[in-house]
C-alpha positions as CSV (number, residue, x, y, z in Angstrom):
1,X,-94.0,117.9,184.0
2,X,-90.6,119.1,182.8
3,X,-87.6,116.8,182.0
4,X,-84.4,116.7,180.1
5,X,-84.1,114.3,177.2
6,X,-80.6,113.2,176.1
7,X,-79.0,110.2,174.5
8,X,-75.8,108.7,173.0
9,X,-73.3,109.7,175.7
10,X,-71.0,106.9,174.4
11,X,-68.6,107.1,177.4
12,X,-65.3,105.5,176.4
13,X,-65.4,106.4,172.7
14,X,-62.1,106.7,170.9
15,X,-61.1,108.9,168.0
16,X,-58.4,107.4,165.8
17,X,-57.4,110.6,164.0
18,X,-56.2,112.6,167.1
19,X,-53.1,112.4,169.2
20,X,-53.1,110.9,172.7
21,X,-53.4,114.3,174.4
22,X,-56.5,115.3,172.4
23,X,-57.9,111.8,172.8
24,X,-57.9,112.2,176.5
25,X,-59.5,115.6,176.4
26,X,-62.3,114.5,174.1
27,X,-63.0,111.5,176.3
28,X,-63.0,113.7,179.5
29,X,-65.6,116.0,178.0
30,X,-67.9,113.1,177.2
31,X,-67.9,112.4,180.9
32,X,-68.0,116.0,182.1
33,X,-71.1,116.8,179.9
34,X,-73.1,114.7,182.5
35,X,-72.4,117.4,185.0
36,X,-73.6,120.1,182.5
37,X,-76.8,118.0,181.9
38,X,-77.4,118.0,185.7
39,X,-76.9,121.7,185.9
40,X,-79.2,122.3,183.0
41,X,-81.9,120.2,184.7
42,X,-81.6,122.1,187.9
43,X,-81.6,125.5,186.1
44,X,-84.8,124.6,184.2
45,X,-86.6,123.1,187.2
46,X,-86.6,119.6,185.7
47,X,-86.6,116.8,188.3
48,X,-86.0,114.0,185.7
49,X,-83.3,113.3,183.1
50,X,-84.3,110.7,180.4
51,X,-81.3,109.0,178.6
52,X,-82.4,107.2,175.5
53,X,-79.6,104.6,175.2
54,X,-75.9,104.3,174.4
55,X,-74.6,105.6,177.7
56,X,-71.5,103.5,176.9
57,X,-69.6,103.1,173.7
58,X,-68.7,99.4,174.4
59,X,-70.3,96.5,176.0
60,X,-67.1,95.7,178.0
61,X,-65.7,99.0,179.2
62,X,-62.9,99.2,181.7
63,X,-63.9,99.5,185.4
64,X,-63.1,103.2,185.5
65,X,-65.1,103.9,182.4
66,X,-68.0,101.8,183.8
67,X,-68.3,103.8,187.0
68,X,-67.6,107.3,185.7
69,X,-71.1,108.2,184.5
70,X,-72.7,106.6,187.6
71,X,-70.6,108.8,189.9
72,X,-71.4,111.9,187.9
73,X,-75.1,111.2,188.2
74,X,-74.7,110.4,191.9
75,X,-73.5,113.9,192.4
76,X,-76.9,115.2,191.4
77,X,-78.9,113.4,194.1
78,X,-81.8,115.8,193.7
79,X,-82.4,114.6,190.2
80,X,-83.7,111.2,189.0
81,X,-81.9,109.8,186.0
82,X,-83.7,107.2,183.8
83,X,-81.5,105.1,181.5
84,X,-82.3,102.5,178.8
85,X,-79.8,100.3,176.9
86,X,-78.9,101.2,173.4
87,X,-77.3,99.2,170.6
88,X,-73.8,99.9,171.9
89,X,-74.6,98.9,175.4
90,X,-77.5,96.4,175.0
91,X,-78.8,94.5,178.0
92,X,-76.9,91.3,177.3
93,X,-75.9,88.6,179.8
94,X,-72.8,89.7,181.7
95,X,-73.0,93.1,179.8
96,X,-72.5,96.5,181.4
97,X,-75.9,96.6,183.1
98,X,-75.4,93.2,184.7
99,X,-72.0,94.2,185.9
100,X,-73.3,97.5,187.5
101,X,-76.3,95.9,189.2
102,X,-74.3,92.9,190.4
103,X,-71.7,95.1,192.0
104,X,-74.1,97.7,193.4
105,X,-72.8,100.4,191.2
106,X,-76.1,102.1,190.3
107,X,-76.9,105.0,192.6
108,X,-80.3,105.3,194.3
109,X,-81.2,108.3,192.1
110,X,-80.6,106.3,188.9
111,X,-83.0,103.8,187.4
112,X,-81.8,101.5,184.7
113,X,-84.9,100.3,182.9
114,X,-84.2,96.7,181.7
115,X,-87.7,95.5,181.2
116,X,-90.5,96.9,179.0
117,X,-93.6,98.1,180.7
118,X,-95.1,101.3,182.1
119,X,-93.4,102.6,185.2
120,X,-94.7,105.5,187.2
121,X,-92.1,108.2,187.6
122,X,-94.2,111.1,189.0
123,X,-97.2,110.3,191.1
124,X,-98.2,113.9,191.6
125,X,-98.5,114.5,187.9
126,X,-99.6,110.9,187.0
127,X,-96.6,110.5,184.7
128,X,-95.6,107.0,183.4
129,X,-92.5,106.1,181.5
130,X,-92.7,103.4,178.8
131,X,-89.1,102.2,178.0
132,X,-88.1,100.1,175.0
133,X,-85.3,97.7,176.0
134,X,-82.6,96.4,173.6
135,X,-81.3,93.0,174.7
136,X,-78.9,92.7,171.8
137,X,-77.2,95.1,169.4
138,X,-79.6,94.6,166.5
139,X,-83.2,93.5,166.3
140,X,-85.6,93.4,163.4
141,X,-88.7,94.0,165.4
142,X,-90.1,97.3,166.7
143,X,-89.6,97.2,170.5
144,X,-92.0,100.1,170.9
145,X,-94.9,98.2,169.6
146,X,-95.9,97.0,173.1
147,X,-96.6,100.7,174.1
148,X,-99.9,100.7,172.1
149,X,-101.5,98.3,174.6
150,X,-99.4,99.0,177.8
151,X,-102.0,99.8,180.5
152,X,-101.8,103.1,182.5
153,X,-104.4,104.8,184.7
154,X,-106.9,107.1,183.2
155,X,-105.5,110.6,182.4
156,X,-101.9,109.4,182.7
157,X,-99.2,111.3,180.9
158,X,-97.4,108.6,178.9
159,X,-93.8,109.2,177.9
160,X,-91.9,106.7,175.6
161,X,-88.2,106.2,175.6
162,X,-86.5,104.2,172.8
163,X,-83.3,103.7,170.8
164,X,-83.4,102.9,167.1
165,X,-84.2,104.1,163.6
166,X,-87.5,105.6,162.7
167,X,-88.8,103.7,159.7
168,X,-88.3,105.8,156.5
169,X,-86.1,108.3,158.2
170,X,-82.5,107.0,158.0
171,X,-80.8,105.3,155.1
172,X,-78.2,102.5,154.7
173,X,-77.9,99.2,156.5
174,X,-78.1,100.8,160.0
175,X,-81.6,102.1,159.2
176,X,-82.8,98.5,158.8
177,X,-81.9,97.6,162.4
178,X,-83.9,98.4,165.6
179,X,-86.9,99.9,163.5
180,X,-89.3,102.2,165.2
181,X,-92.8,103.1,163.8
182,X,-92.9,106.7,162.4
183,X,-96.3,107.3,164.2
184,X,-95.7,105.4,167.4
185,X,-96.5,108.4,169.6
186,X,-99.9,108.7,168.0
187,X,-100.6,105.0,168.0
188,X,-99.6,104.6,171.7
189,X,-101.2,107.8,172.9
190,X,-97.8,109.1,174.0
191,X,-97.5,112.7,175.2
192,X,-93.8,112.5,174.1
193,X,-91.5,109.9,172.6
194,X,-87.8,110.5,173.3
195,X,-85.4,108.7,170.9
196,X,-81.7,107.9,170.8
197,X,-79.3,106.6,168.1
198,X,-79.2,109.6,165.8
199,X,-76.4,111.8,167.0
200,X,-77.9,115.2,165.9
201,X,-81.2,116.8,167.0
202,X,-84.1,115.7,164.8
203,X,-87.8,116.3,165.3
204,X,-89.9,113.6,163.7
205,X,-93.2,115.1,164.6
206,X,-94.7,117.3,167.3
207,X,-94.3,114.6,169.9
208,X,-91.2,112.7,168.7
209,X,-87.6,113.8,168.9
210,X,-84.0,112.6,168.7
211,X,-82.1,114.6,171.3
212,X,-78.7,113.8,169.7
213,X,-75.5,113.4,171.6
214,X,-74.8,116.1,174.2
215,X,-71.1,116.3,173.3
216,X,-70.4,116.5,169.6
217,X,-68.5,113.6,168.1
218,X,-68.4,114.1,164.3
219,X,-67.6,116.7,161.7
220,X,-70.4,118.4,159.9
221,X,-70.6,121.2,157.3
222,X,-73.7,122.7,158.9
223,X,-75.8,122.1,162.0
224,X,-77.1,118.8,163.3
225,X,-73.9,117.5,164.7
226,X,-75.0,117.1,168.3
227,X,-73.8,119.0,171.4
228,X,-77.3,119.6,172.6
229,X,-80.0,118.3,175.0
230,X,-83.7,118.9,175.1
231,X,-85.8,120.4,177.8
232,X,-89.3,119.1,177.4
233,X,-92.4,120.4,179.2
234,X,-95.6,118.4,179.0
235,X,-98.8,120.2,180.2
236,X,-101.0,117.1,180.1
237,X,-101.7,113.8,178.4
238,X,-103.1,115.4,175.2
239,X,-101.3,118.7,175.1
240,X,-98.5,119.2,172.5
241,X,-95.2,119.3,174.4
242,X,-92.9,122.3,174.5
243,X,-89.5,121.3,173.3
244,X,-86.5,123.5,173.8
245,X,-82.9,122.9,172.6
246,X,-80.0,123.7,174.8
247,X,-76.3,123.8,174.1
248,X,-74.4,121.3,176.3
249,X,-71.3,120.5,174.2
250,X,-67.8,121.8,174.9
251,X,-66.2,121.1,171.6
252,X,-67.2,122.4,168.2
253,X,-66.6,120.1,165.2
254,X,-66.5,121.8,161.8
255,X,-65.9,120.5,158.3
256,X,-65.1,123.2,155.8
257,X,-65.8,122.9,152.1
258,X,-62.9,122.4,149.7
259,X,-60.6,125.4,150.0
260,X,-58.4,126.5,147.1
261,X,-55.3,128.5,148.0
262,X,-53.4,130.6,145.4
263,X,-52.3,133.7,147.2
264,X,-51.1,134.9,150.6
265,X,-54.6,136.5,151.1
266,X,-56.2,133.1,150.6
267,X,-54.1,131.7,153.4
268,X,-54.9,134.5,155.8
269,X,-58.6,134.2,155.0
270,X,-58.5,130.5,155.8
271,X,-56.9,131.1,159.1
272,X,-59.5,133.8,159.9
273,X,-62.3,131.5,158.9
274,X,-61.2,128.7,161.2
275,X,-60.5,131.1,164.1
276,X,-64.0,132.6,163.6
277,X,-65.7,129.3,164.5
278,X,-65.0,130.0,168.2
279,X,-63.2,133.4,168.4
280,X,-63.2,133.4,172.2
281,X,-62.0,129.8,172.5
282,X,-60.2,128.4,169.5
283,X,-59.0,125.5,171.7
284,X,-62.5,124.1,171.6
285,X,-62.5,123.7,167.8
286,X,-61.9,120.6,165.8
287,X,-61.6,121.5,162.1
288,X,-61.4,119.3,159.0
289,X,-60.1,121.1,155.9
290,X,-59.8,119.9,152.3
291,X,-57.1,122.0,150.7
292,X,-56.0,122.4,147.1
293,X,-54.3,125.0,145.0
294,X,-51.0,126.2,143.7
295,X,-48.7,128.5,145.8
296,X,-45.5,130.3,145.1
297,X,-42.4,129.4,147.2
298,X,-43.0,132.3,149.6
299,X,-46.7,131.6,149.9
300,X,-46.1,127.9,150.5
301,X,-43.7,128.8,153.4
302,X,-46.5,131.1,154.7
303,X,-49.0,128.3,154.5
304,X,-46.6,126.0,156.5
305,X,-46.1,128.7,159.2
306,X,-49.7,130.0,159.4
307,X,-51.8,126.9,158.9
308,X,-49.6,123.8,159.5
309,X,-47.9,125.2,162.6
310,X,-49.6,128.1,164.2
311,X,-53.3,127.3,163.5
312,X,-52.7,123.6,164.3
313,X,-51.4,124.6,167.7
314,X,-54.3,127.0,168.3
315,X,-57.2,124.6,167.9
316,X,-57.9,121.3,169.5
317,X,-57.5,119.4,166.3
318,X,-56.7,120.4,162.7
319,X,-57.4,117.6,160.3
320,X,-56.2,118.4,156.7
321,X,-57.0,116.4,153.6
322,X,-54.9,117.3,150.6
323,X,-52.4,120.2,150.4
324,X,-51.5,123.1,148.1
325,X,-48.9,122.3,145.5
326,X,-45.8,124.3,144.7
327,X,-45.7,126.6,141.7
328,X,-42.0,127.1,141.0
329,X,-39.9,127.9,138.0
330,X,-36.2,128.3,137.1
331,X,-36.1,131.8,138.7
332,X,-37.0,130.2,142.0
333,X,-33.9,127.9,141.9
334,X,-31.7,131.0,142.4
335,X,-32.6,130.7,146.1
336,X,-30.2,127.8,146.2
337,X,-27.4,129.8,144.7
338,X,-26.0,129.8,141.1
339,X,-24.3,126.4,141.5
340,X,-23.7,123.5,143.9
341,X,-25.2,120.2,144.8
342,X,-28.5,121.5,146.1
343,X,-29.1,123.7,143.1
344,X,-28.3,120.8,140.8
345,X,-30.7,118.5,142.7
346,X,-33.5,121.1,142.6
347,X,-33.0,121.6,138.9
348,X,-33.3,117.9,138.3
349,X,-36.4,117.7,140.4
350,X,-38.0,120.6,138.6
351,X,-37.4,119.0,135.2
352,X,-38.9,115.7,136.4
353,X,-41.9,117.5,137.9
354,X,-42.6,119.3,134.6
355,X,-42.6,115.9,132.9
356,X,-45.8,114.9,134.8
357,X,-47.0,111.4,135.6
358,X,-46.3,109.5,138.8
359,X,-42.6,110.3,138.7
360,X,-43.4,113.9,138.2
361,X,-45.7,114.0,141.2
362,X,-43.1,112.4,143.4
363,X,-40.5,114.9,142.1
364,X,-42.8,117.9,142.7
365,X,-43.4,116.7,146.3
366,X,-39.7,116.3,146.8
367,X,-39.0,119.8,145.4
368,X,-41.6,121.3,147.6
369,X,-40.0,119.7,150.7
370,X,-36.6,120.9,149.6
371,X,-37.8,124.5,149.4
372,X,-39.5,124.3,152.8
373,X,-36.4,122.8,154.4
374,X,-34.3,125.5,152.8
375,X,-36.5,128.2,154.1
376,X,-36.6,126.6,157.6
377,X,-32.8,126.4,157.5
378,X,-32.5,130.1,156.7
379,X,-34.9,131.0,159.5
380,X,-32.9,128.9,162.0
381,X,-29.7,130.5,160.9
382,X,-31.1,134.0,161.3
């Protein structure tokens, strides 16, 4: 028995820090990844795709958003897709699942499991699926507990599917909601327990895994940010499953450590570092930088040109926290000429900036902008 395990599609998710164009592209990839999951299942010879909750981001999506994932799954009629509700799309009265089933929007090759209990999904291999079903966003009881005593025929391969937080694994308030026993697979005699809610891959034990979201949706400094699905092979009821990770995400989200810039070489190294995330496709990169440092007037202009303009246009999204500050002295004021209103204003700002404090910070920022505008004006004139 071979199947694909995935979760947390969260169709309809919005990202507040991007522009409208990038927003649309990110949302489109969250839908298009369903096609990549179907192609993965076909390529691996898996007849079933198990989706461990949070297919939708909201309980009341628009009609188009509601039907998009269903139509993508309909295109793969040779595969059977098994869905359970998650905390974002719980099986509530008049929620997404009631709407779809009421309007006949669920394709024949898709099963929405809205009741707990063992369901046979492969008669030839005697495979039974045991779904846990969230009927509201948060519960305080373990919905997988019933699996311990759920009857299945002798020799059955029992596969659990649930959405929640493994007890003792997460932290914070969310970890207290929708708790799941750490050793549920062992207690319930499961060959495999596929989990959703955690957005990065995480293997709890030899039979229990979070698949993570198939299209990355958050910045990380290392791995574990999603963009994967699992291909699981189960040889029998008691055999340890073979679990293989496969890349499915289009976008790469990367958060870089604090970057200090003091020279032109630092700026060029930062550009190279971001471009190296996906050298063949920088347009698939979302990067979050934290920038500090002191730059000369010329290097500050280089930073604006290289990072703020050119690199920002090359990647899908460049999110920058902080900025390098201007390091300027009296000699730099000669750029404005030996006299005149602009020279006088710059000299006043420089003096205020050197005084420090809140006023000094505002003056330093104003002087920085003045130098950049002056340089831009010279470039335009040339």
